[in-house]
DSSP file (Angstrom, degrees, kcal/mol; ACC not computed):
  #  RESIDUE AA STRUCTURE BP1 BP2  ACC     N-H-->O    O-->H-N    N-H-->O    O-->H-N    TCO  KAPPA ALPHA  PHI   PSI    X-CA   Y-CA   Z-CA
    1    1 A M              0   0    0      0, 0.0     2,-0.1     0, 0.0   103,-0.1   0.000 360.0 360.0 360.0 130.5  -14.8  -77.3   15.2
    2    2 A S        -     0   0    0    101,-0.1   101,-0.3     1,-0.1   100,-0.1  -0.453 360.0 -97.7 -78.9 147.8  -17.6  -77.2   17.7
    3    3 A I        -     0   0    0     99,-2.2     2,-0.3    -2,-0.1    -1,-0.1  -0.346  46.1-124.8 -59.1 147.3  -19.7  -80.2   18.6
    4    4 A Q    >   -     0   0    0      1,-0.1     3,-1.8     4,-0.1   127,-0.2  -0.665  23.0 -94.3-100.0 152.3  -22.9  -80.2   16.6
    5    5 A A  T 3  S+     0   0    0     -2,-0.3   127,-0.2     1,-0.2    -1,-0.1  -0.386 113.0  37.8 -58.4 138.1  -26.5  -80.4   17.9
    6    6 A G  T 3  S+     0   0    0    125,-4.0    -1,-0.2     1,-0.4   126,-0.1   0.186  91.4 112.1 101.2 -14.6  -27.6  -84.1   17.8
    7    7 A A  S <  S-     0   0    0     -3,-1.8   124,-3.0   124,-0.3    -1,-0.4  -0.612  74.2-106.5 -88.0 149.1  -24.2  -85.4   19.0
    8    8 A P  B     -A  130   0A   0      0, 0.0   122,-0.3     0, 0.0   121,-0.1  -0.458  40.5 -98.3 -70.1 148.9  -23.8  -87.0   22.4
    9    9 A L        -     0   0    0    120,-3.2     3,-0.1    -2,-0.1    93,-0.0  -0.487  50.4-104.8 -60.0 131.4  -22.0  -85.0   25.0
   10   10 A P        -     0   0    0      0, 0.0    -1,-0.1     0, 0.0    92,-0.0  -0.289  40.0 -98.2 -60.1 144.5  -18.4  -86.4   25.0
   11   11 A P        +     0   0    0      0, 0.0     2,-0.3     0, 0.0    12,-0.0  -0.382  57.1 163.9 -60.7 140.8  -17.5  -88.6   28.0
   12   12 A F        -     0   0    0     -3,-0.1    12,-1.3     2,-0.0    13,-0.3  -0.985  34.2-160.3-155.2 161.6  -15.7  -86.7   30.7
   13   13 A S  E     +B   23   0B   0     -2,-0.3     2,-0.3    10,-0.2    10,-0.2  -0.845  31.2 157.0-147.3 106.9  -14.7  -86.8   34.3
   14   14 A L  E     -B   22   0B   0      8,-2.8     8,-3.5    -2,-0.3     2,-0.3  -0.856  39.3-111.0-129.4 161.0  -13.8  -83.4   35.9
   15   15 A Q  E     -BC  21  92B   0     77,-0.7    77,-2.8    -2,-0.3     6,-0.2  -0.740  27.5-143.3 -92.4 142.7  -13.7  -82.0   39.4
   16   16 A D  E >   - C   0  91B   0      4,-2.6     3,-2.3    -2,-0.3    75,-0.2  -0.349  42.6 -80.9 -92.0-177.2  -16.2  -79.3   40.5
   17   17 A D  T 3  S+     0   0    0     73,-0.9    61,-0.2     1,-0.3    74,-0.1   0.694 131.6  49.8 -60.3 -20.3  -15.4  -76.4   42.7
   18   18 A Q  T 3  S-     0   0    0      2,-0.1    -1,-0.3    72,-0.1     3,-0.1   0.416 120.2-105.2 -96.6   0.1  -15.7  -78.6   45.8
   19   19 A G  S <  S+     0   0    0     -3,-2.3     2,-0.2     1,-0.3    -2,-0.1   0.488  74.8 140.2  88.7   2.3  -13.4  -81.3   44.5
   20   20 A A        -     0   0    0      1,-0.1    -4,-2.6    -5,-0.0     2,-0.4  -0.545  56.6-114.2 -77.6 145.1  -16.2  -83.7   43.7
   21   21 A T  E     -B   15   0B   0     -6,-0.2     2,-0.4    -2,-0.2    -6,-0.2  -0.661  30.9-169.2 -81.4 131.2  -15.9  -85.7   40.5
   22   22 A V  E     -B   14   0B   0     -8,-3.5    -8,-2.8    -2,-0.4     2,-0.2  -0.986   6.3-176.1-121.3 131.5  -18.6  -84.9   37.9
   23   23 A T  E >>  -B   13   0B   0     -2,-0.4     4,-0.7   -10,-0.2     3,-0.6  -0.733  43.3-102.6-119.6 170.1  -19.0  -87.1   34.8
   24   24 A D  H >> S+     0   0    0    -12,-1.3     3,-0.7    -2,-0.2     4,-0.5   0.832 121.9  59.6 -59.7 -31.9  -21.2  -87.0   31.7
   25   25 A K  H >4 S+     0   0    0    -13,-0.3     3,-0.9     1,-0.2    -1,-0.2   0.842  96.5  61.0 -66.2 -33.2  -23.4  -89.7   33.4
   26   26 A D  H <4 S+     0   0    0     -3,-0.6    -1,-0.2     1,-0.2    -2,-0.2   0.741 100.3  55.3 -66.4 -22.5  -24.1  -87.3   36.3
   27   27 A L  H X< S+     0   0    0     -3,-0.7     3,-1.1    -4,-0.7    -1,-0.2   0.645  86.3 102.7 -84.9 -15.3  -25.7  -84.8   34.0
   28   28 A Q  T <<  +     0   0    0     -3,-0.9   100,-0.2    -4,-0.5     3,-0.1  -0.334  65.7  44.7 -71.4 152.3  -28.2  -87.3   32.6
   29   29 A G  T 3  S+     0   0    0     98,-2.8     2,-0.3     1,-0.2    -1,-0.2   0.175 110.3  54.3 101.7 -15.6  -31.8  -87.2   33.7
   30   30 A R  S <  S-     0   0    0     -3,-1.1    99,-0.2    96,-0.2     2,-0.2  -0.963  91.5 -97.4-140.9 157.6  -32.1  -83.4   33.5
   31   31 A W  E     -d   64   0B   0     32,-1.3    34,-2.0    -2,-0.3     2,-0.4  -0.534  44.5-156.3 -68.8 144.9  -31.6  -80.7   30.9
   32   32 A T  E     -dE  65 125B   0     93,-2.7    93,-2.9    32,-0.2     2,-0.7  -0.993  18.2-156.1-132.1 131.1  -28.2  -79.1   31.4
   33   33 A V  E     -dE  66 124B   0     32,-3.2    34,-2.6    -2,-0.4     2,-0.6  -0.934  19.0-174.0 -99.8 114.8  -26.9  -75.8   30.4
   34   34 A L  E     -dE  67 123B   0     89,-2.8    89,-2.5    -2,-0.7     2,-0.5  -0.943   3.2-173.1-113.5 112.5  -23.1  -76.1   30.2
   35   35 A Y  E     -dE  68 122B   0     32,-2.7    34,-2.2    -2,-0.6     2,-0.5  -0.921  12.4-152.2-115.2 131.2  -21.4  -72.9   29.5
   36   36 A A  E     +dE  69 121B   0     85,-3.1    85,-1.4    -2,-0.5    34,-0.2  -0.827  20.2 177.3 -98.0 131.8  -17.6  -72.5   28.8
   37   37 A Y        -     0   0    0     32,-2.1    34,-0.3    -2,-0.5     3,-0.1  -0.963  32.0-124.2-137.2 152.0  -16.0  -69.2   29.8
   38   38 A P  S    S-     0   0    0      0, 0.0    33,-0.4     0, 0.0     2,-0.3   0.903  78.7  -5.9 -66.3 -47.1  -12.4  -67.9   29.7
   39   39 A K    >   -     0   0    0     31,-0.1     3,-1.2    32,-0.1     6,-0.2  -0.972  65.2-108.2-160.8 134.5  -11.5  -66.9   33.2
   40   40 A D  T 3  S+     0   0    0     -2,-0.3     6,-0.1     1,-0.2    37,-0.1  -0.266  99.7  12.0 -56.5 144.7  -13.0  -66.5   36.7
   41   41 A S  T 3  S+     0   0    0      1,-0.2    -1,-0.2     2,-0.1     3,-0.0   0.644  89.5 129.7  61.8  21.4  -13.5  -62.9   38.0
   42   42 A T  S <> S-     0   0    0     -3,-1.2     4,-2.9     1,-0.1     5,-0.3  -0.736  71.1-105.6 -98.0 158.2  -12.9  -61.2   34.7
   43   43 A P  H  > S+     0   0    0      0, 0.0     4,-2.4     0, 0.0     5,-0.2   0.896 115.2  39.0 -54.1 -53.3  -15.6  -58.6   33.6
   44   44 A G  H  > S+     0   0    0      1,-0.2     4,-2.3     2,-0.2     5,-0.2   0.891 118.3  48.8 -65.7 -38.7  -17.4  -60.6   30.8
   45   45 A C  H  > S+     0   0    0      2,-0.2     4,-2.6    -6,-0.2    -1,-0.2   0.871 111.5  49.4 -70.1 -36.5  -17.2  -63.9   32.7
   46   46 A T  H  X S+     0   0    0     -4,-2.9     4,-2.7     2,-0.2     5,-0.2   0.917 110.8  50.3 -66.1 -43.6  -18.5  -62.2   35.9
   47   47 A T  H  X S+     0   0    0     -4,-2.4     4,-1.7    -5,-0.3    -2,-0.2   0.929 113.5  45.9 -59.7 -45.0  -21.4  -60.6   33.9
   48   48 A E  H  X S+     0   0    0     -4,-2.3     4,-2.2     2,-0.2    -2,-0.2   0.933 113.7  47.5 -65.3 -46.7  -22.3  -64.0   32.4
   49   49 A A  H  X S+     0   0    0     -4,-2.6     4,-2.5     1,-0.2    -1,-0.2   0.899 112.6  49.7 -62.2 -40.9  -22.1  -65.9   35.6
   50   50 A C  H  X S+     0   0    0     -4,-2.7     4,-2.8     2,-0.2    -1,-0.2   0.816 107.9  54.0 -69.1 -30.4  -24.2  -63.3   37.5
   51   51 A D  H  X S+     0   0    0     -4,-1.7     4,-1.3    -5,-0.2    -1,-0.2   0.915 110.4  45.8 -67.8 -42.6  -26.8  -63.4   34.7
   52   52 A F  H  < S+     0   0    0     -4,-2.2     4,-0.4     2,-0.2     3,-0.3   0.921 114.2  50.5 -64.1 -42.0  -27.1  -67.2   35.1
   53   53 A R  H >< S+     0   0    0     -4,-2.5     3,-1.2     1,-0.2     4,-0.4   0.942 110.5  48.0 -57.7 -49.8  -27.2  -66.7   38.9
   54   54 A D  H 3< S+     0   0    0     -4,-2.8    -1,-0.2     1,-0.3    -2,-0.2   0.716 120.4  37.6 -68.9 -20.7  -30.0  -64.1   38.7
   55   55 A N  T 3X S+     0   0    0     -4,-1.3     4,-2.3    -3,-0.3     3,-0.3   0.241  82.7 108.6-111.3  11.3  -32.0  -66.3   36.3
   56   56 A L  H <> S+     0   0    0     -3,-1.2     4,-3.2    -4,-0.4     5,-0.3   0.890  76.0  54.5 -59.9 -41.9  -31.3  -69.6   37.9
   57   57 A A  H  > S+     0   0    0     -4,-0.4     4,-1.9     1,-0.2    -1,-0.2   0.896 110.8  46.8 -59.0 -39.4  -34.8  -70.0   39.4
   58   58 A R  H  > S+     0   0    0     -3,-0.3     4,-0.7     2,-0.2    -1,-0.2   0.896 112.7  48.8 -70.6 -38.7  -36.3  -69.5   35.9
   59   59 A V  H ><>S+     0   0    0     -4,-2.3     5,-1.6     1,-0.2     3,-1.0   0.934 113.1  47.9 -63.2 -45.2  -33.8  -72.0   34.4
   60   60 A Q  H ><5S+     0   0    0     -4,-3.2     3,-2.3     1,-0.3    -2,-0.2   0.843 102.5  62.1 -65.6 -33.2  -34.6  -74.5   37.1
   61   61 A S  H 3<5S+     0   0    0     -4,-1.9    -1,-0.3     1,-0.3    -2,-0.2   0.735 100.4  55.5 -65.3 -19.8  -38.4  -74.0   36.5
   62   62 A L  T <<5S-     0   0    0     -3,-1.0    -1,-0.3    -4,-0.7    -2,-0.2   0.272 126.7-105.5 -91.5   9.4  -37.7  -75.3   33.0
   63   63 A G  T < 5S+     0   0    0     -3,-2.3   -32,-1.3     1,-0.3     2,-0.3   0.729  78.8 128.1  78.8  22.6  -36.2  -78.4   34.6
   64   64 A A  E   < -d   31   0B   0     -5,-1.6     2,-0.3   -34,-0.2    -1,-0.3  -0.785  45.4-151.1-115.7 157.4  -32.6  -77.5   33.8
   65   65 A Q  E     -d   32   0B   0    -34,-2.0   -32,-3.2    -2,-0.3     2,-0.4  -0.834  16.6-134.8-116.3 158.8  -29.4  -77.3   35.8
   66   66 A V  E     +d   33   0B   0     -2,-0.3    23,-0.7   -34,-0.2     2,-0.4  -0.949  20.5 176.9-120.7 136.5  -26.4  -75.0   35.1
   67   67 A Y  E     -df  34  89B   0    -34,-2.6   -32,-2.7    -2,-0.4     2,-0.3  -0.998  13.5-154.9-133.0 133.5  -22.7  -75.8   35.1
   68   68 A G  E     -df  35  90B   0     21,-2.0    23,-3.4    -2,-0.4     2,-0.4  -0.787  12.3-164.9 -99.8 153.0  -19.9  -73.4   34.2
   69   69 A I  E     +df  36  91B   0    -34,-2.2   -32,-2.1    -2,-0.3     2,-0.3  -0.992  20.3 141.1-143.2 132.7  -16.6  -74.8   32.9
   70   70 A S  E     - f   0  92B   0     21,-1.9    23,-2.7    -2,-0.4   -31,-0.1  -0.882  59.0-100.3-151.3-178.1  -13.2  -73.2   32.5
   71   71 A R  S    S+     0   0    0    -33,-0.4    21,-0.1   -34,-0.3   -32,-0.1   0.434  79.1 122.5 -89.4   0.1   -9.5  -74.0   33.0
   72   72 A D        -     0   0    0     19,-0.2    -2,-0.2     1,-0.1    21,-0.2  -0.187  66.4-104.7 -64.3 156.0   -9.4  -72.3   36.3
   73   73 A S     >  -     0   0    0     19,-0.1     4,-2.5     1,-0.1     5,-0.2  -0.214  28.5-106.9 -73.7 166.4   -8.3  -74.1   39.5
   74   74 A L  H  > S+     0   0    0      1,-0.2     4,-2.7     2,-0.2     5,-0.2   0.895 122.0  54.0 -61.2 -40.5  -10.7  -75.3   42.2
   75   75 A K  H  > S+     0   0    0      2,-0.2     4,-2.1     1,-0.2    -1,-0.2   0.908 109.0  47.7 -61.9 -42.8   -9.3  -72.5   44.5
   76   76 A S  H  > S+     0   0    0      2,-0.2     4,-2.4     1,-0.2    -2,-0.2   0.920 112.3  49.8 -64.4 -43.8  -10.1  -69.9   41.8
   77   77 A H  H  X S+     0   0    0     -4,-2.5     4,-2.9     1,-0.2     5,-0.2   0.918 109.3  51.9 -60.0 -42.9  -13.6  -71.3   41.3
   78   78 A Q  H  X S+     0   0    0     -4,-2.7     4,-2.4     1,-0.2    -1,-0.2   0.909 111.2  46.6 -61.7 -42.9  -14.2  -71.3   45.1
   79   79 A A  H  X S+     0   0    0     -4,-2.1     4,-2.7     2,-0.2    -1,-0.2   0.905 113.2  49.5 -65.6 -41.9  -13.2  -67.6   45.4
   80   80 A F  H  X S+     0   0    0     -4,-2.4     4,-2.3     2,-0.2    -2,-0.2   0.923 112.1  47.6 -62.5 -46.7  -15.3  -66.7   42.3
   81   81 A I  H  X>S+     0   0    0     -4,-2.9     5,-1.4     1,-0.2     4,-1.2   0.929 114.2  47.1 -61.2 -46.1  -18.4  -68.5   43.7
   82   82 A A  H  <5S+     0   0    0     -4,-2.4     3,-0.3    -5,-0.2    -2,-0.2   0.930 114.2  46.0 -62.9 -46.4  -18.0  -66.9   47.1
   83   83 A K  H  <5S+     0   0    0     -4,-2.7    -1,-0.2     1,-0.2    -2,-0.2   0.883 124.3  32.0 -66.1 -39.1  -17.5  -63.4   45.8
   84   84 A Q  H  <5S-     0   0    0     -4,-2.3    -1,-0.2    -5,-0.2    -2,-0.2   0.401 102.4-126.1-100.8   2.2  -20.4  -63.6   43.3
   85   85 A Q  T  <5 -     0   0    0     -4,-1.2    -3,-0.2    -3,-0.3    -4,-0.1   0.926  37.6-173.3  52.4  51.0  -22.6  -65.9   45.4
   86   86 A L      < -     0   0    0     -5,-1.4    -1,-0.2    -6,-0.2   -36,-0.1  -0.633  17.8-161.0 -78.8 124.2  -23.0  -68.3   42.5
   87   87 A P        +     0   0    0      0, 0.0     2,-0.3     0, 0.0    -1,-0.1   0.162  66.0  70.2 -94.1  19.9  -25.5  -71.1   43.4
   88   88 A F  S    S-     0   0    0    -23,-0.1     2,-0.2    -7,-0.0   -21,-0.1  -0.882  86.1 -92.7-133.1 167.0  -24.3  -73.5   40.7
   89   89 A R  E     - f   0  67B   0    -23,-0.7   -21,-2.0    -2,-0.3     2,-0.5  -0.483  25.2-152.0 -85.0 146.6  -21.2  -75.7   40.2
   90   90 A L  E     - f   0  68B   0    -23,-0.2   -73,-0.9    -2,-0.2     2,-0.4  -0.968  12.3-145.0-115.3 130.8  -18.1  -74.8   38.3
   91   91 A L  E     -Cf  16  69B   0    -23,-3.4   -21,-1.9    -2,-0.5     2,-0.6  -0.748   6.9-139.7 -98.2 142.0  -16.0  -77.5   36.6
   92   92 A S  E     +Cf  15  70B   0    -77,-2.8   -77,-0.7    -2,-0.4   -21,-0.2  -0.885  25.2 169.0-102.3 122.8  -12.3  -77.3   36.4
   93   93 A D    >   +     0   0    0    -23,-2.7     3,-1.6    -2,-0.6     6,-0.1  -0.492  10.5 156.2-131.5  64.0  -10.8  -78.5   33.1
   94   94 A P  T 3  S+     0   0    0      0, 0.0    -1,-0.1     0, 0.0   -23,-0.1   0.788  79.4  48.8 -63.2 -27.4   -7.1  -77.4   33.1
   95   95 A E  T 3  S-     0   0    0     -3,-0.1   -24,-0.1     4,-0.0    -2,-0.0   0.404 108.9-122.4 -92.9   2.8   -6.2  -80.1   30.6
   96   96 A R    <>  +     0   0    0     -3,-1.6     4,-1.9   -26,-0.1     8,-0.1   0.776  58.0 152.5  62.5  28.8   -9.0  -79.2   28.2
   97   97 A A  T  4 S+     0   0    0      1,-0.2    -1,-0.1     2,-0.2    -4,-0.0   0.834  82.4  14.9 -59.1 -35.6  -10.4  -82.8   28.4
   98   98 A L  T  > S+     0   0    0      2,-0.1     4,-2.0     3,-0.1     6,-0.2   0.740 121.9  62.6-107.2 -37.1  -13.9  -81.6   27.7
   99   99 A L  H  >>S+     0   0    0      1,-0.2     5,-2.5     2,-0.2     4,-0.8   0.898 104.0  50.3 -56.0 -42.8  -13.3  -78.1   26.4
  100  100 A Q  H ><5S+     0   0    0     -4,-1.9     3,-1.2     1,-0.2     5,-0.3   0.958 111.2  44.9 -64.8 -53.1  -11.3  -79.4   23.4
  101  101 A P  H 345S+     0   0    0      0, 0.0    -1,-0.2     0, 0.0    -2,-0.2   0.805 111.3  55.2 -64.8 -25.6  -13.9  -82.0   22.2
  102  102 A L  H 3<5S-     0   0    0     -4,-2.0   -99,-2.2  -100,-0.1    -2,-0.2   0.716 113.2-120.3 -74.0 -18.5  -16.7  -79.5   22.6
  103  103 A G  T <<5S+     0   0    0     -3,-1.2    -3,-0.2    -4,-0.8  -101,-0.1   0.667  79.2 124.1  84.8  18.5  -14.8  -77.1   20.4
  104  104 A A      < +     0   0    0     -5,-2.5    15,-2.4    -6,-0.2     2,-0.4   0.211  61.0  62.5 -97.8  14.0  -14.7  -74.5   23.2
  105  105 A F  E    S+H  118   0C   0     -6,-0.5     2,-0.3    -5,-0.3    13,-0.2  -0.994  73.0  79.7-137.2 132.0  -10.9  -74.2   23.1
  106  106 A G  E    S-H  117   0C   0     11,-2.7    11,-2.6    -2,-0.4     2,-0.2  -0.988  76.5 -18.0 168.4-161.1   -8.9  -72.9   20.1
  107  107 A K  E     +H  116   0C   0     -2,-0.3     2,-0.3     9,-0.2     9,-0.2  -0.522  61.0 158.6 -75.7 136.7   -7.7  -69.9   18.2
  108  108 A K  E     -H  115   0C   0      7,-3.0     7,-3.2    -2,-0.2     2,-0.5  -0.966  41.6-103.4-150.3 162.9   -9.6  -66.6   18.8
  109  109 A L  E     +H  114   0C   0     -2,-0.3     2,-0.4     5,-0.2     5,-0.2  -0.788  34.2 177.9 -92.1 132.5   -9.0  -62.9   18.4
  110  110 A M  E >  S-H  113   0C   0      3,-3.1     3,-1.8    -2,-0.5    -2,-0.0  -0.954  74.4 -18.9-136.9 115.6   -8.2  -61.0   21.6
  111  111 A Y  T 3  S-     0   0    0     -2,-0.4     3,-0.1     1,-0.3    -1,-0.1   0.873 128.8 -52.5  53.0  40.2   -7.4  -57.3   21.3
  112  112 A G  T 3  S+     0   0    0      1,-0.2     2,-0.4     0, 0.0    -1,-0.3   0.409 119.0 105.5  81.6  -2.5   -6.7  -57.8   17.6
  113  113 A K  E <  S-H  110   0C   0     -3,-1.8    -3,-3.1     0, 0.0     2,-0.5  -0.876  72.8-119.7-112.5 144.4   -4.2  -60.6   18.1
  114  114 A E  E     +H  109   0C   0     -2,-0.4     2,-0.3    -5,-0.2    -5,-0.2  -0.700  44.1 163.6 -81.0 125.1   -4.8  -64.3   17.5
  115  115 A V  E     -H  108   0C   0     -7,-3.2    -7,-3.0    -2,-0.5     2,-0.5  -0.874  37.3-116.0-133.4 166.3   -4.4  -66.3   20.7
  116  116 A E  E     +H  107   0C   0     -2,-0.3     2,-0.3    -9,-0.2    -9,-0.2  -0.916  59.5 104.2-106.4 132.9   -5.3  -69.8   21.8
  117  117 A G  E     -H  106   0C   0    -11,-2.6   -11,-2.7    -2,-0.5     2,-0.3  -0.972  69.5 -34.6-179.1-171.4   -7.8  -70.1   24.7
  118  118 A I  E     -H  105   0C   0     -2,-0.3     2,-0.7   -13,-0.2   -13,-0.3  -0.531  48.3-144.8 -72.9 130.6  -11.3  -70.8   25.7
  119  119 A I        -     0   0    0    -15,-2.4     2,-0.2    -2,-0.3   -83,-0.1  -0.875  27.8-114.1 -95.6 117.2  -14.0  -69.7   23.3
  120  120 A R        +     0   0    0     -2,-0.7    18,-3.0    18,-0.1     2,-0.3  -0.322  58.3 153.5 -56.8 115.3  -17.0  -68.5   25.2
  121  121 A S  E     -E   36   0B   0    -85,-1.4   -85,-3.1    16,-0.2     2,-0.4  -0.950  33.5-149.3-144.3 156.8  -19.6  -71.1   24.2
  122  122 A T  E     -EG  35 135B   0     13,-1.9    13,-3.0    -2,-0.3     2,-0.4  -0.991   7.0-163.7-133.7 145.2  -22.8  -72.7   25.6
  123  123 A F  E     -EG  34 134B   0    -89,-2.5   -89,-2.8    -2,-0.4     2,-0.6  -0.994   8.5-152.9-130.7 127.2  -24.2  -76.2   25.1
  124  124 A L  E     -EG  33 133B   0      9,-2.7     8,-3.6    -2,-0.4     9,-1.3  -0.906  19.1-169.2-103.4 118.4  -27.7  -77.2   25.9
  125  125 A V  E     -EG  32 131B   0    -93,-2.9   -93,-2.7    -2,-0.6     6,-0.2  -0.902  12.6-135.9-115.7 132.5  -27.8  -81.0   26.7
  126  126 A D    >   -     0   0    0      4,-2.9     3,-2.1    -2,-0.4   -96,-0.2  -0.242  36.3 -93.1 -81.4 173.2  -31.0  -83.0   27.0
  127  127 A P  T 3  S+     0   0    0      0, 0.0   -98,-2.8     0, 0.0   -97,-0.2   0.687 124.7  57.0 -62.4 -17.6  -31.7  -85.6   29.8
  128  128 A K  T 3  S-     0   0    0   -100,-0.2  -100,-0.1     2,-0.1   -97,-0.1   0.426 122.2-102.8 -91.4   1.2  -30.4  -88.4   27.6
  129  129 A G  S <  S+     0   0    0     -3,-2.1  -120,-3.2     1,-0.3     2,-0.5   0.647  76.0 137.8  89.2  16.0  -27.0  -86.7   27.2
  130  130 A I  B     -A    8   0A   0   -122,-0.3    -4,-2.9    -4,-0.0     2,-0.5  -0.834  57.4-122.5 -98.7 131.7  -27.5  -85.4   23.7
  131  131 A V  E     +G  125   0B   0   -124,-3.0  -125,-4.0    -2,-0.5  -124,-0.3  -0.587  32.5 176.7 -69.7 120.4  -26.4  -81.9   22.7
  132  132 A R  E     +     0   0B   0     -8,-3.6     2,-0.3    -2,-0.5    -7,-0.2   0.689  62.6  13.4-102.1 -23.6  -29.5  -80.1   21.5
  133  133 A H  E     -G  124   0B   0     -9,-1.3    -9,-2.7  -129,-0.1     2,-0.4  -0.982  60.6-160.0-154.4 143.2  -28.3  -76.6   20.8
  134  134 A V  E     -G  123   0B   0     -2,-0.3   -11,-0.2   -11,-0.2  -129,-0.1  -0.989   5.0-166.3-127.9 131.7  -24.8  -75.0   20.6
  135  135 A W  E     -G  122   0B   0    -13,-3.0   -13,-1.9    -2,-0.4     3,-0.4  -0.896  16.3-169.3-112.4  97.6  -24.0  -71.3   20.9
  136  136 A P        +     0   0    0      0, 0.0   -15,-0.2     0, 0.0   -16,-0.1  -0.630  69.3  11.6 -84.0 148.5  -20.4  -70.9   19.6
  137  137 A K  S    S-     0   0    0     -2,-0.2   -16,-0.2   -17,-0.2     2,-0.1   0.953  89.9-152.1  52.0  61.8  -18.7  -67.5   20.3
  138  138 A V        -     0   0    0    -18,-3.0     2,-0.5    -3,-0.4   -18,-0.1  -0.337  12.3-145.9 -67.0 139.2  -21.3  -66.3   22.7
  139  139 A S        -     0   0    0      1,-0.1     4,-0.2     2,-0.1    -1,-0.0  -0.951  17.1-141.5-101.3 125.8  -21.9  -62.6   23.2
  140  140 A V  S >  S+     0   0    0     -2,-0.5     3,-2.0     2,-0.1     4,-0.5   0.866  73.6  90.7 -60.4 -44.1  -22.8  -62.1   26.9
  141  141 A K  T 3  S-     0   0    0      1,-0.3    -2,-0.1     2,-0.1   -93,-0.0  -0.351 109.5  -5.3 -61.7 120.0  -25.5  -59.5   26.6
  142  142 A G  T 3> S+     0   0    0     -2,-0.2     4,-1.7     1,-0.0    -1,-0.3   0.451  97.7 121.5  79.6   1.0  -28.9  -61.2   26.4
  143  143 A H  H <>  +     0   0    0     -3,-2.0     4,-2.4     1,-0.2     5,-0.2   0.927  69.3  50.6 -65.9 -46.2  -27.4  -64.7   26.2
  144  144 A V  H  > S+     0   0    0     -4,-0.5     4,-2.4     1,-0.2     5,-0.2   0.909 109.3  52.6 -62.2 -40.3  -29.1  -66.2   29.2
  145  145 A A  H  > S+     0   0    0      1,-0.2     4,-2.0     2,-0.2    -1,-0.2   0.908 110.0  49.0 -59.9 -40.8  -32.5  -65.1   28.0
  146  146 A E  H  X S+     0   0    0     -4,-1.7     4,-2.4     2,-0.2     5,-0.2   0.892 108.7  53.0 -66.0 -39.7  -31.8  -66.7   24.6
  147  147 A V  H  X S+     0   0    0     -4,-2.4     4,-2.6     1,-0.2    -2,-0.2   0.935 110.5  47.1 -60.5 -46.0  -30.8  -69.9   26.3
  148  148 A M  H  X S+     0   0    0     -4,-2.4     4,-2.4     1,-0.2    -1,-0.2   0.873 110.5  52.9 -65.4 -36.4  -34.0  -70.0   28.3
  149  149 A E  H  X S+     0   0    0     -4,-2.0     4,-2.1    -5,-0.2    -1,-0.2   0.935 112.5  43.3 -63.0 -47.0  -36.1  -69.3   25.2
  150  150 A V  H  X S+     0   0    0     -4,-2.4     4,-2.8     2,-0.2     5,-0.2   0.892 112.6  53.5 -66.9 -40.1  -34.4  -72.2   23.2
  151  151 A L  H  X S+     0   0    0     -4,-2.6     4,-1.9    -5,-0.2    -2,-0.2   0.944 110.1  46.9 -60.7 -47.5  -34.7  -74.5   26.2
  152  152 A A  H  X S+     0   0    0     -4,-2.4     4,-1.0     1,-0.2    -1,-0.2   0.905 113.5  49.3 -60.9 -41.6  -38.5  -73.8   26.5
  153  153 A R  H >X S+     0   0    0     -4,-2.1     4,-1.0     1,-0.2     3,-0.5   0.921 110.6  49.2 -63.5 -45.5  -39.0  -74.3   22.8
  154  154 A L  H 3< S+     0   0    0     -4,-2.8     3,-0.2     1,-0.2    -1,-0.2   0.844 106.6  56.0 -66.4 -32.5  -37.1  -77.6   22.7
  155  155 A Q  H 3< S+     0   0    0     -4,-1.9    -1,-0.2    -5,-0.2    -2,-0.2   0.782 106.7  50.6 -70.7 -24.5  -39.0  -79.0   25.6
  156  156 A K  H <<        0   0    0     -4,-1.0    -1,-0.2    -3,-0.5    -2,-0.2   0.720 360.0 360.0 -81.4 -21.6  -42.3  -78.3   23.8
  157  157 A A     <        0   0    0     -4,-1.0    -1,-0.2    -3,-0.2    -2,-0.2   0.486 360.0 360.0 -71.6 360.0  -41.1  -80.1   20.7
C-alpha cells in the first residue's frame, strides 16, 4: 500500500551517490520531487532520469528539488550520473528502508510474471515534509510534465 497524500514523509537516513547522508529533515524547507525507479541504466529508468534532467531548471523555477531513489549501489549511481550527466542526487536504498514505507516496493508484473521489486512511483513532498501528491505505478512518457503541473497547482492553493 502506497503512502497517501497528507501523510508525513517517513523518517529515513540514506546515502546519496557521493556517500553523503541524506535524511527526511534535509528535504524540509523546499518542495521535493522524490521518484523511485527500478534500476540504473535501464531503458525506462534512463528515459525518466533524462526527462527530469532536461526539465530540472523548470522544476527548480517552481522552488523544487529532485531526488531519485533505487536499490542500486553508490558506484552504480555514480556511473549512471556520469553517463547521463544527471544534475540531481540519487539515493541508495538497498535495504528498502524508505522504499517499503512509501509503498514503492512490492509485487508487480514484469513480462507477464509476478515479481517483487521497485514499483516506479513519484512522491511530491511539501517544505514541511508532508506528502502532497502520489503517483503510484508511473508511466514514464509525459510524467515529468504532469509532476510540474501538479506542483504549480499545489503551490497556488
